C-alpha positions as CSV (number, residue, x, y, z in Angstrom):
1,M,7.2,19.8,-150.3
2,I,5.4,18.5,-147.2
3,R,8.5,17.0,-146.0
4,L,10.3,20.1,-146.4
5,L,7.8,22.2,-144.4
6,V,7.8,19.4,-141.6
7,F,11.7,19.7,-141.6
8,A,11.6,23.6,-141.4
9,G,9.0,23.4,-138.5
10,L,11.4,21.1,-136.8
11,L,14.5,23.3,-137.4
12,Y,12.3,26.3,-136.0
13,L,11.5,24.6,-132.8
14,L,15.1,23.6,-132.3
15,Y,16.1,27.0,-132.9
16,V,13.5,28.6,-130.5
17,F,14.1,26.1,-127.7
18,G,17.6,24.8,-128.3
19,K,18.3,21.2,-128.2
20,R,17.2,20.8,-124.6
21,A,14.2,18.9,-123.5
22,I,11.8,20.7,-121.4
23,S,11.3,18.6,-118.1
24,P,8.0,18.6,-116.5
25,G,9.3,20.9,-113.6
26,S,10.7,23.6,-115.9
27,A,8.7,26.6,-116.7
28,M,7.6,27.8,-120.1
29,S,6.2,31.0,-120.4
30,L,2.7,31.9,-121.9
31,T,4.4,33.7,-124.7
32,E,6.9,30.7,-125.4
33,A,3.8,28.4,-125.4
34,A,1.8,30.4,-127.8
35,R,4.8,30.8,-130.0
36,V,5.3,27.0,-130.1
37,L,1.8,26.3,-131.3
38,D,1.6,29.6,-133.4
39,V,-1.4,30.9,-131.8
40,A,-2.2,34.1,-129.8
41,P,-1.8,33.7,-126.1
42,D,-5.4,34.5,-125.5
43,A,-6.5,31.8,-128.2
44,D,-9.7,29.9,-127.5
45,P,-9.7,26.3,-126.5
46,A,-10.6,25.0,-129.9
47,T,-7.9,26.9,-131.7
48,I,-5.3,25.8,-129.2
49,V,-6.4,21.9,-129.6
50,E,-6.3,22.2,-133.3
51,A,-2.8,23.9,-133.5
52,H,-1.8,21.1,-131.1
53,K,-3.2,18.2,-133.2
54,R,-1.5,19.8,-136.4
55,L,1.8,20.2,-134.8
56,I,2.0,17.0,-132.8
57,A,1.3,14.9,-136.0
58,K,4.7,16.4,-137.4
59,V,6.9,16.2,-134.3
60,H,5.7,13.0,-132.6
61,P,8.4,10.2,-132.7
62,D,6.2,7.9,-134.4
63,A,5.9,10.4,-137.3
64,G,9.8,11.0,-137.4
65,G,10.0,13.7,-134.9
66,T,11.6,13.5,-131.4
67,S,10.5,12.9,-127.8
68,P,11.7,16.4,-126.7
69,L,9.9,18.2,-129.4
70,A,6.7,16.3,-128.6
71,T,7.1,17.1,-125.1
72,Q,7.4,20.7,-125.8
73,V,4.4,20.7,-127.9
74,N,2.3,19.0,-125.3
75,Q,3.5,21.4,-122.4
76,A,2.7,24.4,-124.6
77,R,-1.0,23.1,-125.0
78,D,-1.2,22.4,-121.3
79,I,0.1,25.9,-120.4
80,L,-2.3,27.7,-122.7
81,L,-5.3,25.5,-121.9
82,R,-4.5,26.2,-118.1
83,N,-4.3,29.9,-118.8
84,I,-7.9,29.7,-120.0
85,S,-9.3,28.1,-117.0
86,S,-7.6,30.6,-114.8
87,R,-9.0,33.7,-116.5
C-alpha cells in the first residue's frame, strides 16, 4: 500500500512539472512550491520543514526516486522558507 502511495506521489510530481529538471537558475513560483510540498503558500517554517522531510524521504534517489524530483522538492522548500524571511 505504501509503495502504491509513493508511486502515485511520484506520478503526481511528474504530471505537475513534466519530466524536466528544474535547474538552480529557473524560477518556481510560490504557488508551485506550495503545491509540491502540499502546504499553504503562507505555511509556517515547521510545517514546511515537516512536509519537506516527508516528501524527500519518498523522492530521494537513495529511496528509489530521482535526482530531478529531489531537486524540485528541495527548491520548493527553499522558496517557501525564503518567502517567510521576506515577510
